[in-house]
N, C-alpha and C positions, 0 to 999 in steps of 0.2 A: 688514442693516447697509448702509451706502451703500458703493458702490465707489468706490476713491480713485485709480483708474489706476495707471500703472505707477511704480515708485521714482523718485524726482527730481522729481515734480510735487506730488502730495499725499501721498506715502507716508511712512511713518514713516523718519527718518533723515535728512531734508531738511527745512527749514524750511518752513511753510505760507506760500503767497504770498496776501498781501493780509489776514492774519488777525491781525496784530499787537494791533490795539485789541481784537479779540475776546478772543484769548487773555488779555490783560492784564485784561480786565473778568470773565472766568470765573474765573480764578485769584483775583482779590480778592474774588470772591463765596464760593469754596469753601473758601477759607483753608486749603490742605492743609496739615499739620502745625502750625498755628497756632490751634488751636481747632475748626476744622470748619465746614461749612456745606454748602447744598444749591441747586441750581439745575437747571431745565429748559429744555434747549437746543431751541429751536423752529426752524423753517424749512422751506422747500419741498423736495422731494425731490430730491436731489442736490446740494443746496447746499453740502454739506461738513461736515454734523453729525458724522458716524463719523470722518471725518478729524480733526476736532478732539478727539474723545474719544481717538482713538490718540495723538495728540500730548501730551494731558493725562496719558494713561495711562503713556506712555513716558517722560515728564519726571519724573513722580512716582515711578515705579519706579526710575529713575536715582537720585534723590534719596533713596532708602532707604525710600519708603512702602510699605506692603502694598497691592496693587491687585487687587480682585476685579471680575470682569466679567460680565456676562449680557446677554441680549436678549430681546425678547418674540419668541414665535413663533405665527405665525398659525394654525398647526393644534392649538395648544394653548391657546388664548384662552379657551376653554370649560371648561378643567381646572383647577379650583381650586387655588391656591398652587403652579403649576408653575413661576412664575418664582423663586418662593423656593427651590425645590428646587434649580434652577440654581445658585442663590447660595450656599446653605448647604450643599450636599451635601459638599464638600470639607472642612468643619469639623464634621462628626458627631460627632467625638471629642470636641469642646470643649464638646458638650451636656452632659457631665457635669458640668462646671463651673457651671451653672445650678441653681437652687433647684428642688425635684421639680415644684411646680406650673408653671412655666415650661417645663422639660424636656419634662414629659408633655404639655402643650398643643402644643409644636413638633413633637414627634413624631407625635403624631395628626394635625396639620394638614398635615404633610408626607407623610402617608402611611405612616411606619414603624411605627406601631402602631394599634390600634383602639382606641376608647373614645368617650366623650361628647364631640360637638363642642365645641371650644373657642370661647370667645367671642372675637370678632376682636381686641378691645382686648387682651385676654391674649396672643394671638399677637403683634400688634404689640409689646407690651413686651419679650415674650421675644426677638424677632428684635433689638429694639435693644440688650438686655442683652448678646446674643450677639455683635452686632458689636462693643460694647465690650470684651468677653472677648477676641474674636479679635485686635483690634486690641493690646492688651497695653501699651499706653502709647505704641505707634508710631502714626505717621499712618496712617490707614486711607483708600483711597478705592474707592468702590463705583461702577461704571459700569455704566449699564441702558441699551442701545439699543432702539429700537423699542418705547417705552412704550404705544402704542396697542395693540399685539398682546399685552401682558402681561395676564394673566388679571385679573379685578377684583379678587378677594381680594388678591391680590400687589399690586396698585396701590393698594389702600386701605391697606396696610400699608406700603409706600414712602411714601406721602404722610404717614402717622404719622411714620415715621422721618425724613422730611424737615424737618417741623416742629418736632424735637426735637434735632437734631444739633450746634446750635451750642454751643460750648463742651466737647463730649465727644470731640473730636479725631477724628471721623468726618465725611469728606466724601461726598456723594451727589449724582451728576450724572446726568441722564437726559435722552434725546433722544426727540424726537416731530415728525413732520411737523406743520406748522402747519394748525389746523382738524381734525385728526383725532381729538383727544381730546375724549370726552364731558364735560359741564360740570362733572361731579363728580370727573373725572380730573385727576391733577396737583395736586389742592389739597394747598398746603402749599409747594409749589417756587415760588420766584420765577422768572419767565420771562425768558430773554433770546433774542430771536429772531434768528438768525443771517440776514444780509441777503445777496442775491447780491453777487458782487464787482464793485467800482466798475470802470469802463472801463479804467483804468489797469492794475489787478491782475489783470483779465480777459486783457487783450492780452499782458502778461507771462507768464501761466500758459500761455496758448495758444502763444506763442513759445517758451518753455522745453521744450515736449514736441513740437512740430511745426514746427521752424524753416525748413523748406522750403516751405512753404505758400505759394501764391500770393496776392498782395495781394487780389485779388477774392475768393478762397476765404476767406482771413482775415476780410475785412471782413463775408463774408455769414455765417461761422460767430459771429463775435461779435455779430452784430445776432440771430441765431435763438437762441443760446444765453442770452442776456439775463443774463450774468453767473452762470450756473449752471455750477459747476466741473465736476460730472459729465458734463454735456452737452458741455463744450469739450472733456474729453479722450476722451470716447468717440465722438462724432459724427464725427470727421475718419478715424476707423479704419473706418467703413462707408460713405464717399463715394467715388463713382467720379471720375474726373478732372472731368467737367462738371457734378458733383452740386451743387456749392457755388454754381453760378448759377442753379439751378433754384428757384422760388417754394417757399416752406414750404407743406405742407399738413395737417400735424398739429400739434396742441398738444405743447409739449414732453414731458409726461408720456407721451403716447401714443407719441410718437417713441421715447421711451427704453425703453417696454414692447416695440415692435416690436424695437428693437435688440437687448436681452436675448433675445428668442425667437429673433432669428437666430443669435446667438452659442451658445445651447443646441441649436438644430437642427443645427449643424455638428458636434456630438460624435460619437464613434462611439456605435452604439446601445447596447452593454453601459455605457458611460459614461451615458448618457441615463438607463437603467435604475436605475443606481445613484444617479444625483442624484434621481430621483423617489423613492426609498427615503428619502433624506436629507430631502427636503421634506415627506414626509408624516410622518417621524418626529418631526420638529419639535424635538427637544432638541439633535441633534448628535451624540449617543452613538455614538462609532466602535465600541463594543463591540456594541451592538444592531445597527447597520448590519452589520457584519461578520457576525453570526450570520443575519441575515435574507438577505445577499448568498449566504451558502454554500447557501441551499435551490435546488435545480435549476430551480424553475419562476421565480425570478427573472431567470436568464440574465445574471448579472454577477457581479463579483468585488469585493473592496476594492482589487486592483491597479489597477481601472479608474478610479479616482480621479485617476490621474497626469494623464490629460488634460483633467479638469476643472480641477485646479490650475494646468496649463499656461496654460488660459484665463483664469486670475484671476477664476473666479467663485465660488471658495469659498477658504478658508485653513483651515489646521488650527492650533489654539492649541499654545502653547510646550509643554504638558504632553504633546500627542501623544492624547490622550483625547477631543477634541471637534471637530468640524467646524462650521465657520460659513460661512452665505452672505455675500458681500460687499455684497450690497444685498438689501432685501425683494423687490424686483421680479424679481430673479433667481430665486428660489422661485416667485414667481406666474407666471412666464413657464413654468419647468418643469411645474408642475401643469397650467397652461392648454393646453400643448402636448399632453400625454399624453391617450392615448385613455381612455375610461372603462373600457374592459376592463383596460388598463395600471393605471390606479388602484386597481380592485378587487384585481388580483393583487399589487400592492405593499402594500395594507392587510392583505390575507391573510398575507401572508410575516411583516409585522411582527406581527401578532396572534399567530402560532406562536411567536415567540422572546420574547414579553411575558407568559408564563403567569404568572409571580411580580408581575405589576402589573396587578390585576384591571380597575381603572378603564380604562386605556389599552388595554389588551386588548379590552375590550368595545366601546369606541369603535372601534378598527380594525375588529374584527368587524362591527360596524353599518356600517360604510362599505364593506366587503367584500361585503357581502349585499345579493342584488336582492329575492328572493322571501321572503315571510313565513316566518320561522324562529322557533319558540317557543322553542328553547334561546338564540338568541342576543339574543332579546327579554327574556328572563328575566335573562339576564347583565348587561343594560343596566340593566333595573329595580335588579339589586342594585347595580351601580355608582351610580346615581340615589342609592340608600339611603347609600351611603358619603360621596357628596357632600353629604347634607343632615345626616348626623351630623357631618361637619366644618364645617358652618356655610355651606356653598355653596348656598343654595336656588335662586339663578339656574341653576347648573351643573346641580342636580338636576332642575329643570324640563326643560331643553333635552335632558338625557338620557331622561327619560321620554317626551319627544315621540317621539324617535327609536326609543326601544323600542317605543311604540305604531305607529309606521310598519311595524316588522317583524314585527307580532304577527297571528297568523291571525284571521281576522273572528271575532268573538264577546265575549263578556265579558271575557277578559284585554285586549283592544285596549281596549274601552270604559273599563275601570278604570283603565288606566295613563294614558288621555288625561283622564279626570276627576281623577286624582290631580295632573297636570301643571296642569289648570285651576285646581284649588284652591291649589296653591302661587302660581300667578300674581296670582290675586285676593287670597290672604290675606297674602303677604308681600312679594313681589319688586315690586308695582305694575304688573305687566303685564297690565293688565285687557282691554285690545283683544284680545291673544293669548288670555287665558282665555276670551273669549266664542265665539272661533273653536274653541277646543279642545273646549269644552263641545258645540257643535253637531256637530263630528266623533264626539264620545262617544255623543251621542244617534242619529247615524246609524250608528254601529258596532252597536248593540243598544237595543232598547228599555229594557233594566234600566239602561243608561249613565245616563238622567235620573234614575234613583232611587237611585243609590248615595251613600253619605254624603259624599264628596269632591264629588261632583256637585252635591249639594243645598247643601253649604256654598258651594260657589264662587257657584253660582246667586245664593243669597241675598245674597251680597255685592254681586253684580253688580246684583241688585236694588234694593239700598239706595243704590248710587252712580249709578245710572241712572233710568230713569223710573218704577220700580216703587214700591210702597209698603211699609210695615212689615208691614201684615195679611200680605200676599202672600209675603213674605220668611219671616214667621212660619210661616205654614200649610205652605208648602214644607218649611221646615227641621224643623219639629216632626214632621210625618209620615214623614220620612226617618229621624230619630233613632229613633222608635217602630218603624218598619218594620225597621230594621238590628238594633235591638234584640231585636226578637221572633224573629229568624234566629240571630242571634249571641250574644243574652244581653247584660247590662250588665256589661262587662268593664272594670274601671279601666285595664287595660293596653291597650286599644283605641284606638291613638293617633287614628284617624280620628272616633271617638265623642268623646273628649274634646276634640278640637278643633272638633268640631261643636257640642259643648254651649259652648264658649267664645263661638263666634260667636252662639248662640242666646242667651247670657245679653245680648250688645251689642244684639240684635233686640229683646228683652223690655224692655231699659232704654229703647230709643227708644219702644217702645210705651207704658209707664208706664202698665199696667194687670195688676191680680192676675192675671186668667185667662189672659193670655199666659204667665205664669210657672209655671203649673201643670206642664206638660211637664218644664220644666227641673228643677223641685223633685222629680217623681217619678223621673226619670233618675237625678239626684244621688244621692238616698236609696237607689236600688237598685244602685248600682255597687259591685261585689265585688271584692276583699275588701272595701274601704272607698274611698270618693271621694278623689281628689286634693285635697289641703289647699286648694288656692287655688279649687277649685270649690265647696267648702264656704263658704269665706270669701266668695265672690262672692255666694253665694244668700242672705247674711245683709247684707252691707254695700253690695250695689249694687243689690239688689233693692228692699227696704223698709227702710232703714236706720234711719227713726224708731223701729221697733218692735223691730228684730232687732239693728241694728248694733252696739251697746254690748256685746253678748254675744260679738262675734267678736275682742276685741282680743287675746285669748290666742292663739288661732289665728293671728292676724296676726303677734304677735310671732316666732312661730318662724319664719312666711315671712320675716320680715325678717332674721331671723339666717340664713337660708340664702343671701340675697344675697351675704352676705359672702365665700361660698366659690363661687358660682356668679352671674356678671353676665351670664348668658344674656340677650340683649334679648327674647326671648319672656317669660321670666320677669320680668324687670324691669318690663315694662309691665302685665303681669298682675298681679302684685304691687301696683304703682301703681293699678291700676283699683280692686282691693280695699281700697285705703288712702284713696282719695279722699274718702268720705262720713264717714270717722273722722277727717278733718283731720290724717292721717298723711303726706301728699305729702312733706313735708319731710324724711322719713327715707329718700327714695329720690332725692333729688335728685341726689347725685352719679352713682349708676348711670344715671339718667334722662340726664344730661347725657354719659354716655359713649355711651348710645344715640344722642343727637342728633349727638354728634361722628361716630360711625360712619355715620349716616345722611347726613351731610354728604358722607362719602366715598364714597358708593354703596351704602351698606348696605340692609337690607330697608326698603322704603319705610313701610309699614305700621307698623313699629316705630317708625321715626322719628317720624311724625306722631303716635303715640299718646304718645311721651315729650314732644314738644314741647305737647301738649295738658296734661300733668300739670304741667309746669313753669310753663305761663301761669297755671294755676289757682292754684298754690301762689304764684306772683309777686303775683297780685293780692290774696291773701288776706294776705299779709304785707309788702305795700306796696311791692314791687319794680315799680311801674307802669310805669316806662318800658323796662324789659326785658320786661315782659309784652306789650307791644305790639310791641315788635322781634320777639319770638318768634311773635306771632300773625300778624305780617305774613308771616314765613317759613312758617309753617305754612299759611297761604291758597295762598302759591306752591307750596307742595309737593302740596297736595291738587288743585290745578289741574294742575301738570306730571304728576302719576301717575293722575289720573282718581278721586280718592278724594271725590268731591263730598259724600258723606254726611257726611263729617267736618269739613267746612268751618265748619259752624255754630259749633262749639265756638269757633273763632277769632274769627268775628263777634261771637259774646257777648263775648269777653274785651275786643275794640273798644269794643263798646257800652257796657260796664258800667266801663270807665275814662274812656270820653268823658263819660259821663253824671256819674261822680263829680267829674270836674273842671269840670263846668258848660257843657259842650258838649251842651246838652240835646237840641237839634234833631238833631243827628247822630246822638247816642245813640238817638233814639226811631226814626228812620228805619232805622237799622241793626237795631234789634229787630225793627222790622215786616216787613223782609226775611227774617229768621230765622222769624218767625212764618207769613209766607205760604209759606216752604219746607216748613216743618213741616206745615200744612194741606194742601199738595198731596200730602204723602207719608205722611199718618198717623202724624207723629212727634210726639206732645205733648211730649214730654220736651224736645226741642229748642226747642218754644214756652215750655215751664216756665222754661228759661235765659233766654229773651229777655225775658219778663215780669219775671224778677228784673232784669235790667239796667235795662229800662224803669222799674221802681218805684223803683229807686236814683236814676235821673236826676231823675224826678218829685219824688222826697222832696225831693232837693237843691235842686231849683228852686221849693221852697215849694207845688207842686199835691199837696196832700195826697190829694184825691179820686182823682186819677189814678193816685197811688201805691197807694192802697188798692185800687183796681179791677185793677190789674196783679198785685198780690199775691196777691188774691182768686182770679185766673185759675188760679192755681197751686192753692192750696189754700182753700176758703171759710172765713171766720172761724169759730172754734170748732171745727174739725176739722184734723186732719193728715192729709191724702189718702194713701191706701193706695198702696203702690208706687209713689208720685211723688216719688224721692229729694229732688229740689229743692226740697221743701216744707221741709226742714229750713232751707235757706240763706234762704228768704224769710220765716221764721216772724216773726223779729223786725223785719222790714221793715214786716209788714202791722201788728203792734201799734203800732209808731209812727206809721204813717200814720193808723191809726185812731183813735188818742188825739189827734193834732194835729189830725184832721178832725171833731173832736167827736163820734167813735163810741167812746166808752169801754167801753161794755158788750161790744161787739164785740170789743174788744182784751183786755177781761178774760176773755171765753170763750175766747179763742185761748191767753191764758198758761194759763188751766186745762188746755186740750189739751196743752200742752207739757209742763206739770208731771206729768199722768197719763201720759202716753207716756215718762217717764224720758228725755227730750231732753238734760239736763243731764250725764248719763253718756257721751254720746257723745263729747265733747270738752271741752278747757278753753275753747274758742271758745263753745261752745252753753251750757256752764256759766255763762260771763259773761252771755251775752244772754238766758238764761231770767231770771236775777237783775235785770237791767237792765230788761227787758219789764215784769216783774212791778211793779218800782219806778216805770215810767212809768204804770201803771195804778191806783197806790195813791193815794187822796186825802189820807192823814194824812201830813203833812210828814216827822215824825219816822221813821216806818216807811219811808218811800220813800228818806231818805237813809241808813237803816240798809242796805237792798237795794243802794242803789248802791255804797255802800263794800263790801259783801259781792262784788259782781259785780267792782269793781277790784281785789279781792285776791285772785281765783282764780288759783291757781298756773299758771304758763304763760302767763297771758291776755296778756301784753306782745307775744307774737308775732304777734297780730292787729292790727296798728297801727291801720289807718283805723277799725275797728270801735270797738276800745278807745277811740280819741280821739272817736268818736262818744257813747261811754258817758259820758266825762269831759265832754264838752260838755252832755250832758243832766243830769249831776249838778251841773255849776256853775248850769245854769238853774235846777234846783230849789232850790239852796242860795241863789241870789239871790231867788227869790220867797218863800223863808222867811226873808227880811229877814237873810241871812248874807251881805251883800254883799263884805265883806273876804274872808271865807273862800271865796266861789266863785271868786276870781280865779285861785287857784292851779291847780285842774283845767281852768278855761277857758285859762289861759296855756299849759298843757301839751298841750290839746288843739289850740289854734291853732298851736302848732310843728309839730305832726305834720302838720295840714291844709296849712301852708304848704310843707313838706318835700314833701309827695306832689302838690301843685299842685292841690287839693282846692278850689278857689276858693269854691264856694258855700258850704260848710260853714266855711271860714275867715272869710268874712264874717258869718256867724251868730256866730261865736264872737268877732270882734271887736265885733259889736253888744252882746252879752252883757257884754263886758268894760266897754265904754263905759258900760251901764247900770248896773254894778257899782261905777262911780266912778272907773275908770281910764281915762284919756284916751288914745286909742289912735292911734299914728301910722301913715303908710305903712308898707307892708312892707318890712322891712329897717332900718328907721330904728330909733335907740336907745328903748328902753323906759325903764320904772321905773329910777332909779338909773344911768341910762345904759347898761343892759344889753340885750342882744338877747332875744328869746324863748325862744331855745334856752340861752342865758347864765342865765336865769332859773330855767329847768328844772334845769339843772345845780346852780346854788347850792340850790335846794330840795331835790334829792336828797342833796347833799353834807350839808345840814343835818340830814337825818333820820339819818345816821351811815352812810349807804352808802359803799364804797370807790369809788376812781377806776375799778377794773375792774368792780364792779357797775353803776356809773352808766353805763359804756361798753357794758355788755351791754343795759342798759334802751333807751339810745338808739341803739344801733347805731354806736358810736363807738369809736375807740381808746383804750385808757388813757391814753396819751400826750397826745392831744387833749384828753381832759377836764383832765388835768393844766395844759395850756397855758391853757385857758378858765379855770381856777381863779386861776391866776398874775395873769390881767388882771382877775377878778372882785374879789379881795380889796382892792386899792387902791381900786377904784370904790366898794365898799360901807365903806372904811374899818375893815376887819377884819384881824387877824392870824392868826385860827386858824379851824378849821370850827366850833369850839364857840359862835363870836360870829354865825355866819350866821344861826340863827334868829331871833335879835333885831332883826338888821340887815334882815331880809326881811319881819318881822312875822308869822311863820308861827306859828298857834296851837299848843300844846303837843299833843303826840300825833298831829298830821297827818303822818304819815309818807308815803311812796311808795305810791300806789294800784297 
């Protein structure tokens, strides 16, 4: 925390000089006692952030609010949820008032219980609920100083709380030096940067504390301090009489660090040793400090704290249980001045008194140890496991690295380095660190290059670097089979299961059956039985054309499990299993939770995977604007974290939305970029996605030959390529392009292949498209119209808005060609309404042309249509005439039932009707023509 100088300057009890406007703004934002709010207080070191926090806390407490204070600790920044421990430790008794799920999650996260690592969103909800419980209807102010030194897990939770405190009676204010927060930290906090004092306020502050300063000294100090209150209060005490006339030689921050160092150096040796213990212990727990100080080797006692307090380097909280440094630079100066041997001795003493806290004890032992020590390395490895079970993959990675540093040369060191590399490559997004760790693992022992963790990390690095799919597959498949030959195919072998998940991705990229053989053999041999998700992926992610439909039952069970376990790893893996069964909509909310956690600094690869799933579902269901926004976010995330192998998904989304909206040249150019990347890296699956986007763009543009060629590049006409999952998504496009390009026999052959493979059983979307594709190929008008009607009647097909609108367009075209011009207008109007809403201009133009050919004069987009109704109003009237309720119409058209009612209120007088029963005659709807 920032040193506020002596009482009467910036200390509690006297008004802050020059901060009236800032205090007013902060109080307005926090709304203490009147709803709550959140604010991040920024500013340079020494500008008075901590003093402002003290003023707020003191005033709030005096007004009857409950005040909770905590601060980030430099030496606990790698210890997950350590700041939450500070905040919530006094309220452990209140945990019993939470429901069991939240209570258990919080106890595990805080390290009081063991168990499965809770999902960060669950921990965040538990903290928010506990704060409400603790408040108990009173105003509650939570003050967190030194936010950049708060551990990442706690920072993410605090950001979650900050976004939700409005209206809950909880106010949250945090402080951080400007420029010290990483981009994802502080998300959710509105920011107020505390500026330096203006010239008048700075002069008043300096004069109030040092009234006897000579004019020249005063002028020099005011110029050097630049309005920084801490410099104004501290620099005069270090000046010799002539010092104020000497030129400035150091930047302010360097000068202050030097000042703090000199104050520490002036303490008696026992006080310095005690202060070093406090700096390294990190939490300020006086009980721990007292126990450590009693050890003979420390050479100090808690009584030595008196000299430190007199120097105002620390202060003791009112409850007498915790010590706090008045400024983080004091702690830095203490550690910086200590000799390496003194630091090791302090760490060793702390480790001895923290036997009941294994993670912190292991960390202190690690810092106290110089030579390789397998016992300490094993303790650190165990601590890494605890961090991983708590969901702190980044903390686990750092702890494993330290464990490896202290491991004797040999397989143990190599294994720990490889596991740390795996965590960096697979979860945290630390790919550059993973590369260095893998190199170290290989240097440690030759076996290090062949372990499962090493191979899995290497495969991911190959995919995201200059390597290709074939090399990644060779490496990973060989490692899987070698490890299984030694240890067997055990379903509880986490390294093997994780390796198989990455192998599935590699095989998917390769899109060939022979690549999947190793995966199939391994999953079949896992004992006592393979994890359900691996079994599902083997059916839905490898060759969904032939095996996907049979996996619906097992996927149902996995979906049900998500209700109880929103672990980001499980969410994204289940989403992958659901992709080609068109069930991504069932994991939308958990996927959004993963995205929100990723934006707050959570595991990067899970964040990117969830974005991919949301983008794909958005395209299929017509949320195109959101799809493009999320695709842009995904591209930025891939670039930031180095996951270049996954960027093509987002380029595909951009290409297919652009193409569907008529921006054909941009779409084809983007698709060509993806195809080029896929060719260089031997990833035909990525090329298949790009060909799909290009085919849709060309089809909309009327270039049926180009559309057919792109679709055929995924799967030749008459066959559904084996282990090319995207052949499912391209099949109907190929049929339409072939029919419109005069290749009806090719189209018919492809429809037969779709029927024989049972594609209609995969999802409602494919059931609709199989019927519609067969209708396109059928020459008999009566049979074709019957098939179109069956396609539009498929239950659940309304979810696939763009593709259903295309089926309606084809149906309307066929009706008109069958000389049923009046009847054709209804499906054509419905298709046009969707195309216009989506911005699918090429398709809207086709619908307009067909409507004109059917005898309906078409006006410019947005102008009134028949009877003075818009296209959307016509669709609402048609659905209402078929007997649907307002709620049912709203579900069809993605409107609220109130909006439907408002439209009908306008429609009735325009049509001259007074009831729904009169709508059919007014619209000229043929009997029996209900909603498709």
